[in-house]
N, C-alpha and C positions, 0 to 999 in steps of 0.2 A: 506569354510574358516570361522571360529569362529570370531565376531567381539572383537575387541581388548579393553579391559576394561581399563580406564585412572583414575586416581586419581588426582585432584586439589586442590591447595591451593590457593582460593581466598579470598585476604585481612585476611588471618587468619581462615577462614572458610574451612572445608573440604568437598569435594563433590567427588561422584562415579558416572561416566558416562561412555559412550561408545565413541569410536571415530567416528562412523557412526552420532552419536547425535550432536557432535561438527563441524561436517563437513557438516549438511544438508542443509545450506546455502552456497554453495562454495564461494561467492562472499563476506562474511562476513570476519571480521578479525580473529575470531576464525576457520570459514572455512578454510582459508588461511595457518592459522598457524598449523593446526594440518591434514592439508594434505601436508605439506613441502614445500608450496610455498613461506611462511614466514619463518625466523629464527624461530627454536625451542624454546620456553620459558626455563628459567632456572628452575632447580629442587631443593627441599629442602633436608634437610638430610635424609628425609623418602622416596625421589624418589618420590615427588608428583609435579607434574607442577605447576610452581608459576604465578598466573596471578594478575597483579596490578590492582583489580579493587574492588568494596563495596562488602564485603562478605555477608552480608545478601540478597542485592539486587539481587545478582546472582541466588538466587532460581528460580526467576520469568523469569530471562534470560533463565536458563537452562529447567525450564518447558515449554517455548515457542518453544525452541528446540525439545524438546520430542513430543509434541503435535501439533504444529503450532497454537495454540490456547492462548491468554493471558487471563489468569486466576486469579483474585487477590482476596484478602479477604476483606469481608465486612468491609467498611469504610477506605479505602485504600488511604491513604494522601500524600504519598511520590512520587508524581508525578514528580517533578524536578530530584530527584536521579535517577528514573528509565528512564525517558528521556535521561538523560546526559550518563547513564551506555549503553541503546540500542544505543546511538550515537557512543560511544566509541568503541562498538564491531562492529558497522557499519551492523547491521541487518536491512536492509530496509524494510522488511515487517512488523517488530516489530514495526519500529518508526512509521509507518502509522497507526498501531492499537493503538499505545499509544496515538498518537495525537487525534484520533476519540475518545476513550473512556474517556480521559480527558475532553473534553467538553461535553461529554453525560453523565458524572458521575450524580445520584441522586441528584436531589435539584438544580440542575444548571438550566440554560435556555434550551428550546429546540431547536434542531438545525436540518435542513435538508440537505441532502447532493446529491452531484451529483459525479459519477465517470466516468471518461474517460480513453479508454482503447486503446492502438497503438500496433497491433501485425505486424510485417514484416517476410516476409518468401518467397525463391525462387523468389526474384524481385518483389512480390506483396506487398501490405500492406492494412491494413482493420482497421478502427475505429469502436468503440464501445460507446455508452453512457449509463450510468445505472442510475435510479433513479424513483421517484414516477412519474406515468405515465403524470399526470398535470403539474408538472415541465418540463418535458423534452419536451412536447407538447408547452409549453410557450417558452422555449428557442428557439424551432426550427421553430416556426412560425415566428420568429424574422426576418426581410427583410433586415437586415444589412451585413448579410453573406451568403455563397452560398451553406452550409453545409444541405442535406436533408435526410429525413429518405427513406431507402432501404427497410428494412423487420422489422417487429415487432415479437420478438421472446421472450418467457417466458424462464428465465434462470433459469433451475432448477437443473443444475449440481453446486457442491461445487464450491465457488467463493469469493475472497475477497469481492466483493462488497457487500455479504449478510452479513458479519460482520459489513460493514461500514454503509451501507444502511438499512438493516434488509430484512429478509427473505421475508416476507408477502409483502413489498411495492418494491422488487427488480425487476423490469423489464428492459429487454436490447433492444436498436435499434442499428441495422447496418447502418452507415451511409455510404454515397458517395457523390462526389462531383457533385453540379449540373452543367449542361452545360450552362443553363441561370438562374440567380436569378431571384426573384419576381418581379423586377423592368424591366426587360426584356433587359437588359443592358448585350450583349454579353461577356462571360467569356471565357478565354482559358481554354483548358484542363490542368490540373495540374497534373503533376509527381511528385512534391517534397512534401511529407507529411508534411513539417514543416511549409509550406503556410498554408495549412489547419487548424493545430493546432491553427497557431495564431488567424484566422479569428474563429474558434469556440471557443477557450478559451476567446477571446473577447466577443463574446455573452453570455458565461456563466457569466462572471463577470459583464457585463451590468444588470443582473438581482441581484444582490447585493451578488453573492459567491465570496469568497476568496478562493484560493488555499492554503490548509493546509499540504498536503504530496504529495509526489512523491515515486515509487518505479519502480526498473526496476530487471527482470530477463531473463536471454537469449535474446530471441526477443520480449519480451512484455515490455511495458512500462504503468504505471498506474498514473494518475493525481486524486487526491479527492479535491473536493471544498464543502464548507459548508456556510451556512448563517443562523441567527436566523429564526426560522420557522416564517411564514407568514401565518397570519389567511386567511383563504378562504373568499372570498366574498359571 
């Protein structure tokens, strides 16, 4: 079955795209609207769907929907408008990338990133943490919480982490709760992932990281932290 071609009128700017592009992120406003879960938008005299957004900025929104990448022109400065539009359309993956690219723009301070991923399925859950190995080692050797490294894996598949942290720097660790923390105080087995999240996030923020974005897709949740780069000793 051929993909349906749609014409849009976004703030007076005319765009042509496909229904599959607009519904690529089903939980977004556009995904809900053009899949029929929300009320269909009105049409103008030429039967183009009217979207009450910033017309010129929508080109960046649409390009992200097409390619799942945020590619902006050199010297781009309209971050507030782009961020507001991404929030309006509720595209969580785009919101995350905007936050990261905004603070990593050329000429600005250099930042370091840590990304935490939580996956739930079939009654089980799994935590992963991504970042520079020296940063993760520093976080995980702190003795104030009970998360420890189960396995070390090179993350070679395409992942949002590579956009956030950088392909060359992106190393992933799978995490498990420790039965006994480093101070040898007995700890119960934990089945509640939220308790692990609190302890893990507390350990990350202790080293100067701040939560800058979150995203959720199906059974996967991601949190991205950043801090100004710390010089090596």
